[in-house]
C-alpha positions as CSV (number, residue, x, y, z in Angstrom):
1,M,-0.1,-0.1,-0.1
2,G,1.2,3.4,-1.0
3,Q,1.5,6.2,1.6
4,D,-2.0,8.0,0.0
5,G,-3.5,5.0,0.9
6,F,-3.8,3.1,-2.6
7,H,-2.4,0.0,-3.3
8,V,0.0,-0.5,-5.9
9,L,0.7,-3.6,-8.2
10,S,4.4,-2.7,-9.3
11,L,6.1,-4.4,-11.9
12,V,10.1,-5.1,-11.0
13,V,12.6,-5.3,-13.8
14,F,16.1,-6.9,-13.8
15,D,18.0,-6.2,-16.7
16,G,21.6,-8.0,-16.0
17,Q,22.9,-4.8,-14.1
18,M,20.5,-3.5,-11.5
19,Y,16.3,-3.7,-10.6
20,Q,14.3,-1.2,-11.0
21,S,10.2,-1.0,-10.1
22,L,7.4,0.2,-12.3
23,D,4.1,1.2,-11.0
24,V,1.6,-1.0,-13.2
25,D,-1.7,0.2,-11.7
26,R,-2.9,1.7,-8.4
27,F,-6.5,1.5,-6.7
28,N,-8.4,1.8,-3.4
29,D,-9.5,-1.2,-2.3
30,P,-11.7,-2.1,0.6
31,N,-9.4,-5.1,1.7
32,P,-6.4,-3.8,3.5
33,Q,-4.5,-6.5,2.2
34,P,-6.1,-7.7,-0.9
35,E,-5.0,-10.6,-2.7
36,L,-3.8,-9.5,-6.0
37,W,-2.5,-12.3,-8.4
38,A,-0.7,-10.6,-11.9
39,S,0.7,-12.4,-15.2
40,L,3.4,-11.2,-17.5
41,D,4.7,-12.0,-20.5
42,C,6.5,-9.8,-23.3
43,T,6.6,-9.7,-27.3
44,P,9.6,-9.2,-29.1
45,Y,10.7,-5.5,-29.2
46,D,10.0,-5.4,-25.5
47,W,6.5,-5.1,-26.0
48,L,5.1,-6.0,-21.9
49,H,2.0,-7.4,-21.4
50,V,0.3,-7.6,-17.7
51,A,-3.1,-9.1,-16.5
52,W,-4.1,-9.1,-13.2
53,Q,-7.2,-8.8,-11.1
54,R,-8.7,-6.1,-9.8
55,H,-11.7,-5.2,-7.4
56,E,-15.0,-3.7,-8.3
57,P,-15.3,0.0,-6.9
58,G,-17.4,-0.9,-3.6
59,Q,-17.6,-4.2,-4.7
60,Q,-16.2,-7.4,-3.6
61,N,-16.8,-8.8,-7.7
62,T,-13.1,-8.9,-9.2
63,Y,-12.2,-8.8,-12.9
64,I,-9.2,-9.2,-15.3
65,Q,-7.6,-6.3,-15.9
66,Y,-4.9,-5.7,-19.0
67,R,-2.5,-3.2,-19.7
68,M,0.4,-3.0,-22.4
69,G,3.4,-1.2,-22.0
70,I,6.3,-0.5,-24.7
71,A,9.8,-0.1,-23.9
72,P,11.7,0.1,-26.7
73,G,15.3,-0.5,-26.6
74,G,15.1,-3.2,-23.8
75,P,17.7,-3.0,-21.2
76,A,19.2,0.3,-22.6
77,F,15.7,1.9,-21.8
78,F,15.6,0.8,-18.1
79,R,19.2,1.8,-17.7
80,S,18.7,5.2,-19.0
81,G,15.7,5.9,-16.7
82,G,12.8,5.1,-19.2
83,T,9.7,4.4,-18.0
84,P,7.0,2.1,-20.4
85,A,4.3,4.2,-21.8
86,W,1.4,1.9,-20.6
87,V,-0.6,2.0,-23.6
88,D,-4.5,-0.5,-24.0
89,D,-5.8,-0.3,-20.3
90,R,-8.6,-2.2,-20.8
91,R,-10.7,-5.1,-18.9
92,I,-11.2,-8.3,-20.6
93,S,-13.2,-10.4,-18.3
94,Y,-17.3,-9.7,-17.7
95,G,-20.4,-11.3,-17.3
96,P,-20.3,-15.3,-16.4
97,S,-16.4,-15.5,-16.3
98,E,-16.6,-13.0,-13.3
99,P,-15.7,-12.9,-10.5
100,A,-12.5,-13.7,-12.0
101,L,-8.9,-14.3,-10.7
102,L,-5.7,-16.1,-11.1
103,P,-5.3,-14.6,-14.1
104,S,-2.2,-16.6,-16.8
105,M,-1.0,-14.2,-19.6
106,N,0.6,-15.7,-22.9
107,A,2.2,-14.1,-25.7
108,D,2.9,-16.6,-28.8
109,G,3.9,-14.2,-31.9
110,D,1.3,-11.9,-32.7
111,V,-1.8,-13.6,-30.3
112,L,-2.1,-13.0,-26.8
113,T,-3.7,-15.2,-24.7
114,V,-5.1,-14.7,-21.1
115,A,-6.8,-17.8,-18.9
116,W,-8.0,-17.0,-15.3
117,R,-11.1,-18.9,-12.8
118,G,-14.4,-17.7,-13.2
119,S,-17.7,-18.4,-12.6
120,G,-20.0,-22.1,-13.9
121,L,-22.7,-21.8,-16.7
122,L,-24.3,-24.8,-15.5
123,F,-23.1,-25.4,-12.0
124,P,-22.3,-22.8,-9.2
125,S,-18.6,-24.9,-9.1
126,P,-15.4,-22.2,-10.6
127,Q,-14.6,-22.9,-14.1
128,V,-11.6,-21.9,-16.5
129,W,-12.0,-19.2,-19.0
130,K,-9.6,-17.7,-21.7
131,S,-9.8,-14.3,-24.1
132,Q,-7.2,-13.7,-26.6
133,K,-6.4,-10.6,-28.9
134,V,-4.5,-10.4,-32.1
135,M,-1.6,-7.7,-31.9
136,A,-2.7,-5.2,-34.8
137,I,-6.2,-5.8,-34.0
138,S,-7.2,-3.7,-30.4
139,N,-10.5,-5.7,-29.3
140,W,-10.0,-8.7,-26.9
141,S,-12.7,-12.0,-27.8
142,P,-15.1,-12.1,-25.9
143,P,-14.5,-14.4,-22.6
144,M,-15.0,-18.4,-23.8
145,M,-14.9,-21.1,-20.9
146,V,-12.4,-23.7,-21.4
147,S,-13.2,-26.0,-19.1
148,P,-16.0,-28.7,-19.8
149,D,-18.6,-27.0,-16.9
150,N,-19.4,-30.5,-15.5
151,G,-19.9,-29.1,-12.4
152,L,-16.4,-30.4,-10.7
153,A,-14.4,-27.5,-9.9
154,S,-11.7,-26.1,-12.1
155,D,-8.4,-23.5,-10.7
156,H,-5.3,-22.6,-11.4
157,P,-5.0,-22.1,-14.8
158,S,-2.0,-21.9,-16.9
159,A,-2.1,-20.6,-20.9
160,G,0.3,-22.5,-22.7
161,M,-0.2,-20.7,-26.3
162,R,-2.7,-19.9,-28.2
163,E,-4.9,-23.4,-28.2
164,V,-3.1,-25.1,-25.1
165,V,-4.5,-24.0,-21.6
166,T,-3.5,-26.4,-18.5
167,Y,-5.3,-26.1,-15.1
168,H,-6.4,-28.6,-12.0
169,Q,-9.6,-29.8,-11.6
170,N,-11.4,-31.5,-8.9
171,A,-11.9,-35.7,-9.4
172,Q,-15.2,-35.7,-7.9
173,P,-17.8,-33.1,-7.5
174,Q,-17.9,-33.4,-3.9
175,Q,-15.4,-34.2,-1.2
176,P,-12.4,-35.4,-0.8
177,Y,-11.0,-32.5,-2.6
178,I,-8.8,-34.9,-5.4
179,P,-7.9,-32.3,-8.1
180,E,-6.1,-33.7,-11.7
181,V,-4.4,-31.5,-14.0
182,W,-5.9,-31.4,-17.5
183,T,-4.9,-29.7,-20.9
184,R,-6.9,-28.5,-23.3
185,C,-5.1,-28.5,-26.7
186,G,-8.0,-27.3,-29.1
187,N,-11.5,-29.2,-28.5
188,L,-9.2,-32.3,-26.9
189,Y,-9.3,-32.8,-23.2
190,R,-6.3,-34.6,-21.6
191,N,-6.1,-35.8,-18.0
192,V,-1.9,-35.8,-17.8
193,S,-2.2,-37.0,-13.9
194,A,-0.5,-40.2,-13.3
195,T,-1.9,-41.3,-10.1
196,P,-4.9,-40.6,-9.1
197,D,-5.2,-41.0,-5.7
198,W,-2.8,-38.0,-5.1
199,R,-3.9,-34.0,-5.4
200,S,-2.3,-32.7,-8.7
201,V,-1.9,-29.3,-8.5
202,Y,-0.8,-25.7,-9.7
203,P,0.2,-26.8,-13.4
204,H,2.7,-24.8,-15.3
205,T,2.7,-25.2,-19.5
206,I,3.8,-24.3,-22.5
207,A,3.1,-25.6,-26.1
208,E,5.2,-25.5,-29.5
209,A,4.0,-26.2,-33.0
210,A,6.2,-28.1,-35.6
211,A,7.5,-25.6,-38.8
212,P,6.1,-27.2,-41.8
213,P,7.1,-29.4,-44.1
214,D,7.3,-31.1,-40.7
215,P,4.1,-33.3,-39.6
216,E,1.5,-31.0,-38.2
217,V,2.0,-31.7,-35.0
218,V,1.9,-29.1,-31.7
219,T,3.7,-30.6,-28.3
220,A,2.9,-29.6,-25.3
221,Y,4.7,-29.4,-22.1
222,S,3.5,-29.6,-18.7
223,V,4.7,-29.5,-14.6
224,W,2.5,-29.5,-11.8
225,T,3.1,-31.2,-8.1
226,E,1.4,-34.1,-6.9
227,A,0.9,-34.5,-3.1
228,G,0.0,-37.3,-1.3
229,E,1.2,-39.1,1.8
230,L,4.7,-39.9,0.9
231,G,5.3,-36.4,0.7
232,N,5.4,-33.7,-2.8
233,W,6.6,-34.4,-6.0
234,V,7.3,-31.9,-9.6
235,V,6.0,-34.3,-12.3
236,F,6.4,-33.0,-15.9
237,D,4.7,-34.5,-19.0
238,R,5.1,-34.0,-22.5
239,F,2.2,-34.9,-25.2
240,E,1.6,-34.5,-28.7
241,Y,-1.5,-33.9,-30.7
242,V,-2.6,-32.9,-34.6
243,P,-4.8,-29.6,-34.4
244,W,-7.6,-31.1,-36.5
245,D,-8.1,-34.5,-35.2
246,Q,-10.3,-32.7,-32.9
247,G,-12.0,-29.9,-34.8
248,P,-11.1,-27.4,-38.1
249,R,-7.5,-27.3,-39.8
250,K,-5.3,-24.9,-37.9
251,R,-1.4,-25.3,-37.4
252,P,-0.9,-23.2,-35.0
253,C,1.9,-21.1,-35.9
254,H,4.0,-17.6,-35.2
255,L,2.2,-15.0,-37.0
256,T,-0.6,-15.2,-39.6
257,V,-0.9,-12.7,-42.8
258,S,-4.4,-12.2,-44.2
259,T,-4.6,-12.0,-48.3
260,G,-7.2,-11.1,-50.7
261,E,-9.6,-9.2,-48.4
262,S,-10.7,-5.7,-49.2
263,V,-9.2,-4.3,-46.2
264,P,-5.3,-5.2,-46.4
265,S,-3.3,-7.0,-43.9
266,P,-1.9,-4.7,-41.2
267,Y,1.2,-6.4,-42.2
268,C,1.0,-5.5,-45.4
269,L,3.0,-2.6,-47.0
270,V,2.7,-2.8,-50.8
271,R,0.0,-4.1,-52.8
272,T,-2.6,-3.0,-55.6
273,G,-5.4,-4.4,-54.9
274,F,-7.0,-7.8,-53.8
275,R,-8.8,-10.4,-56.5
276,R,-11.0,-13.4,-55.7
277,Y,-11.2,-16.7,-58.1
278,R,-12.9,-19.5,-57.7
279,D,-10.8,-21.4,-55.2
280,H,-8.4,-18.3,-54.1
281,S,-8.5,-15.3,-52.2
282,V,-5.2,-12.9,-53.5
283,D,-3.2,-10.4,-52.9
284,V,-2.3,-8.6,-55.8
285,G,0.8,-6.4,-57.3
286,S,1.3,-5.0,-60.0
287,N,4.8,-6.3,-59.7
288,R,5.4,-6.3,-56.3
289,L,4.0,-6.9,-53.0
290,S,5.9,-6.4,-49.7
291,Y,4.9,-7.3,-46.2
292,A,6.3,-6.6,-42.6
293,L,6.5,-9.3,-40.2
294,P,7.0,-8.2,-36.9
295,Y,7.5,-9.8,-33.3
296,L,10.3,-12.3,-34.1
297,D,13.0,-13.0,-31.8
298,P,16.4,-12.5,-32.6
299,R,17.2,-16.2,-30.5
300,Y,15.1,-18.3,-32.8
301,G,14.9,-18.7,-37.1
302,Y,11.6,-18.5,-38.6
303,R,9.7,-19.7,-41.7
304,A,7.2,-18.9,-44.0
305,R,4.7,-20.4,-45.9
306,V,3.6,-18.7,-48.9
307,E,1.3,-19.7,-51.9
308,F,1.4,-18.0,-54.8
309,Y,-1.7,-18.1,-57.5
310,H,-1.8,-15.8,-60.7
311,E,-4.4,-16.9,-64.3
312,E,-2.1,-14.9,-66.6
313,R,-1.0,-17.0,-70.1
314,T,2.2,-18.3,-69.0
315,Q,4.7,-18.8,-66.0
316,V,5.6,-15.9,-63.9
317,T,9.0,-15.7,-62.2
318,Y,8.9,-14.3,-58.9
319,D,12.3,-13.1,-57.2
320,L,12.3,-13.1,-53.0
321,Y,14.2,-10.8,-51.0
322,S,14.3,-10.4,-47.1
323,D,15.0,-6.9,-45.8
324,G,16.5,-6.0,-49.1
325,L,18.7,-9.0,-49.8
326,P,18.0,-11.9,-52.4
327,V,16.7,-15.3,-50.9
328,G,15.7,-17.0,-54.0
329,T,13.4,-17.2,-56.9
330,V,10.4,-19.4,-57.7
331,G,8.6,-20.3,-60.7
332,V,4.6,-20.0,-60.7
333,P,2.7,-21.7,-63.4
334,P,-0.6,-19.9,-64.5
335,G,-3.6,-21.5,-62.5
336,T,-1.4,-23.7,-60.2
337,A,-1.1,-22.6,-56.5
338,T,2.3,-22.8,-56.0
339,T,3.5,-23.3,-52.2
340,V,7.1,-22.2,-51.3
341,L,8.9,-22.0,-47.8
342,V,10.8,-18.8,-46.8
343,D,13.6,-19.0,-44.2
344,F,14.7,-16.1,-41.7
345,P,17.6,-17.2,-40.4
346,T,18.6,-16.4,-36.4
347,G,19.6,-12.8,-35.8
348,S,19.3,-11.3,-39.3
349,Y,16.5,-9.4,-37.5
350,A,18.0,-8.0,-34.4
351,S,17.7,-4.3,-35.0
352,D,14.1,-4.3,-35.5
353,F,12.7,-7.7,-34.5
354,R,10.7,-7.7,-37.7
355,V,11.2,-9.3,-41.4
356,V,10.2,-7.3,-44.7
357,L,9.2,-9.8,-47.2
358,D,9.2,-8.4,-50.9
359,V,8.2,-10.3,-53.8
360,L,9.2,-8.5,-57.5
361,G,7.6,-10.5,-60.4
362,R,9.9,-10.3,-63.2
363,G,9.4,-8.4,-66.6
364,S,6.9,-6.4,-64.4
365,K,4.5,-9.1,-64.0
366,P,1.6,-9.0,-61.7
367,V,2.6,-11.0,-58.4
368,G,-0.6,-12.6,-56.6
369,I,-0.3,-14.3,-52.8
370,A,-3.5,-16.4,-52.2
371,D,-5.4,-17.4,-49.0
372,G,-3.0,-15.8,-46.3
373,F,-0.1,-17.1,-45.2
374,E,2.0,-17.9,-41.9
375,V,5.6,-17.7,-40.4
376,Y,6.5,-20.1,-37.7
377,R,9.2,-20.8,-35.2
378,C,12.0,-22.8,-36.9
379,P,15.1,-23.6,-35.4
380,Y,16.5,-25.0,-38.7
381,A,16.0,-22.4,-40.6
382,R,18.4,-22.0,-43.4
383,P,21.6,-19.3,-43.3
384,R,21.4,-16.3,-45.1
385,D,22.9,-17.6,-48.3
386,G,20.9,-16.1,-51.5
387,N,19.1,-19.4,-51.4
388,Q,16.3,-19.6,-48.9
389,V,13.4,-20.6,-50.8
390,R,12.0,-24.0,-51.2
391,T,9.0,-25.0,-53.5
392,L,7.3,-27.6,-51.4
393,P,6.6,-31.0,-53.7
394,L,2.8,-32.3,-53.9
395,A,2.8,-34.7,-50.5
396,E,4.5,-31.8,-48.4
397,N,1.2,-29.2,-49.5
398,G,-1.3,-31.0,-48.0
399,C,-3.2,-31.5,-51.1
400,A,-2.4,-30.7,-54.7
401,V,-3.6,-31.7,-58.2
402,E,-2.2,-31.3,-61.5
403,C,-2.9,-32.8,-65.1
404,R,-0.6,-34.5,-68.3
405,P,-0.5,-33.4,-70.6
406,N,-1.7,-29.8,-70.6
407,P,-3.2,-29.1,-72.9
408,F,-4.8,-32.0,-73.9
409,S,-6.8,-33.3,-77.0
410,E,-8.1,-36.5,-76.4
411,R,-7.2,-37.2,-72.2
412,T,-5.8,-36.1,-69.5
413,L,-4.2,-37.9,-66.3
414,V,-5.2,-36.1,-63.0
415,S,-3.2,-36.8,-60.6
416,Y,-3.9,-36.3,-57.0
417,E,-2.3,-36.4,-53.6
418,S,-3.5,-36.2,-50.1
419,R,-1.3,-36.7,-46.5
420,M,-4.5,-37.0,-45.0
421,P,-7.1,-40.0,-45.3
422,G,-11.0,-38.8,-45.0
423,P,-13.4,-38.1,-47.7
424,V,-12.4,-37.2,-51.3
425,D,-14.0,-35.4,-54.5
426,V,-12.0,-34.8,-57.3
427,W,-14.1,-32.6,-60.0
428,I,-14.5,-30.8,-63.3
429,T,-15.6,-26.9,-63.4
430,D,-15.8,-24.8,-66.5
431,A,-14.2,-21.4,-66.8
432,V,-17.5,-19.8,-65.1
433,G,-17.3,-22.3,-62.0
434,A,-20.6,-25.0,-62.9
435,R,-19.1,-28.1,-62.2
436,V,-19.0,-30.4,-65.1
437,K,-17.6,-33.6,-64.5
438,T,-17.5,-35.5,-61.3
439,L,-14.6,-38.0,-61.4
440,R,-14.0,-39.3,-58.0
441,R,-16.2,-39.0,-54.4
442,F,-15.0,-41.9,-51.7
443,V,-13.1,-42.3,-48.6
444,A,-9.7,-42.8,-49.1
445,S,-6.2,-42.6,-47.0
446,P,-3.3,-40.9,-47.4
447,G,-1.2,-41.1,-50.8
448,P,-1.3,-40.2,-54.6
449,R,-3.9,-41.1,-56.6
450,S,-4.9,-40.8,-60.5
451,V,-7.8,-40.8,-62.7
452,V,-8.0,-40.3,-66.5
453,W,-10.5,-37.3,-68.0
454,D,-11.6,-38.0,-71.1
455,G,-13.1,-34.1,-71.8
456,R,-16.7,-35.5,-71.3
457,D,-19.2,-34.0,-68.7
458,D,-21.3,-36.3,-66.4
459,R,-24.2,-36.9,-69.4
460,G,-21.0,-38.7,-71.6
461,N,-20.9,-35.4,-74.0
462,R,-18.0,-33.6,-75.4
463,V,-17.0,-30.6,-73.7
464,P,-16.1,-27.8,-76.4
465,S,-12.6,-26.2,-76.5
466,G,-11.6,-23.8,-74.0
467,V,-10.4,-23.5,-70.2
468,Y,-11.8,-25.9,-67.4
469,F,-10.6,-26.2,-63.5
470,V,-9.7,-29.7,-61.8
471,H,-10.9,-29.7,-58.0
472,F,-9.9,-32.1,-55.4
473,S,-10.9,-31.6,-51.8
474,T,-10.3,-33.7,-48.6
475,R,-12.0,-32.6,-45.0
476,N,-11.4,-28.9,-45.5
477,L,-7.8,-28.9,-47.3
478,R,-9.1,-27.8,-51.4
479,A,-6.3,-27.3,-54.3
480,S,-7.4,-26.8,-58.0
481,S,-5.3,-26.9,-61.0
482,R,-6.3,-25.3,-64.5
483,V,-5.9,-27.5,-67.5
484,V,-7.1,-26.8,-71.2
485,L,-8.9,-28.3,-73.9
486,A,-7.7,-28.4,-77.0
487,K,-9.4,-30.2,-80.1
C-alpha cells in the first residue's frame, strides 16, 4: 500500500545490472491486504503484457484487467531511466466469467492469451475461462469457457500457447478434494495426472508447433505438483496432438497474414489490390508485394509458408527478398497454386525484430499471394545465403492436383495427393465455375492417386474446347489446377 492509502501493483525489472520498480496500477480496495494475482509476458521489441485481478469499486466482485507497456530498446531503455508507455488499458473479463481470479498471460507471436478462473454456467463450481487478442487488432475476444462445465471445480489455469491451456480440476463433485491436472489442446481434453489418488495441483505449461514441412503436430509440456502420503513431487508431461484431429484444420503458427481481403492486412506494406478466383483469394501487386513481419525473437529462426497464384497466360517468375537481400526465386505456372517455404535465419532481424518480405515479378509481371500465409518459429531455418526459398512438392503441400498432358486433346491424367485420410472429391468445372464432371467421390487413405478425364461431362457428351479447372478436396483441404482442352 502506498503512502496515499492506495494499493500499488508494481513490476520489478532486472536488466542484468540493476533492478527497477515500475508501477502498473494504483487503486483503492476495501480490503487492507487484498489478494492480488498478476501475470506477465513479453513480445519481442519489448512489448510488456500484464494481466491482473482487480476489485470492482465498492463491490466484492473481481475482474481481469490488461495493460500493455512499450519499452523500446529493452535493458538500455530501463538503464537510462525510461518508463514504459502504458497503453491499451482495458477490462477483458465480464458477465459469467466473473468473479475472475488467478490470471495467466501468454504472448505467442502476434496473439495474446489470458486464462483465468471464473464462474460456471450450468453449475456453481468455478471454471476456467480465456480471452485472446491479435496484436494488430485492438479488441479482445469475448470470454470463452475452457473447462467442460461439468460440475467439477476447475482452478489455477496456465496458458501455454493459442490453443493450449492446462488447469487442475477436482476428480469428484463432492469432497474429498482430489484435483487432477487437465490440458485442453484445441477441442481435445486430456487428463495428464499419473497418480489417481494424489492431489495434482498448480500446473504450468508451454507449447510449440512444428514448422512445415514437418508433420502438423503441437507439443505441450506441463509440470505440476503431486501431493500424497509420501510427500510432494514435481511431475513433467510431454504430449503431442494433431490440431485438426478434434476440430477444424488450423496449424498453430507464430504469425498469420491475411490476403485477398478488401482491407489489406496490417502487415501489408505494398499491394495494388485484391482478387477472388474460384478457389483462391489473392493479394495482387502490379509487379510487387511487400509485407513487414514483426514480433521476431533474434534468438530463433523463422519460416514463412507462402502460396502464390495467378491466371496469366504463361509462367511468371518471382524474385524474393528479405530486408532487401535476395533469398531465392520461384516459378509459378498459371492456374496452379505454388507453395514455397521462405527461411529467416537466427539473428538476421536483431535491430528491429522484424523482417520485410518483398516479392517482385520479373518483366513487370503481376504478383499474387493466395489465401493468407503463416510464419512459424523454426530452429533449423537455413542461413542467409541467397537460397532460402524452396518449393514444396505435392506430398508436402497438404493436398494438390495436376494434369498431364496439359493442354490435351483426347484425355489427360489427373494426379492428386493428400497427406490426410478422409473423404475425397475430384471434379471438373468450366471457366465460370459450373460443375461439368465428377471424377471421384470416396473415402481414401493418404497417398498419390490418379484418374483419367476424357473430356466428357457427366452425361457422356464431349465438352467444347476451352479452359477448365480440376478441383480436389479432402476434409477441409482444397486444391485446384487449370487445364486446357484443345481439340
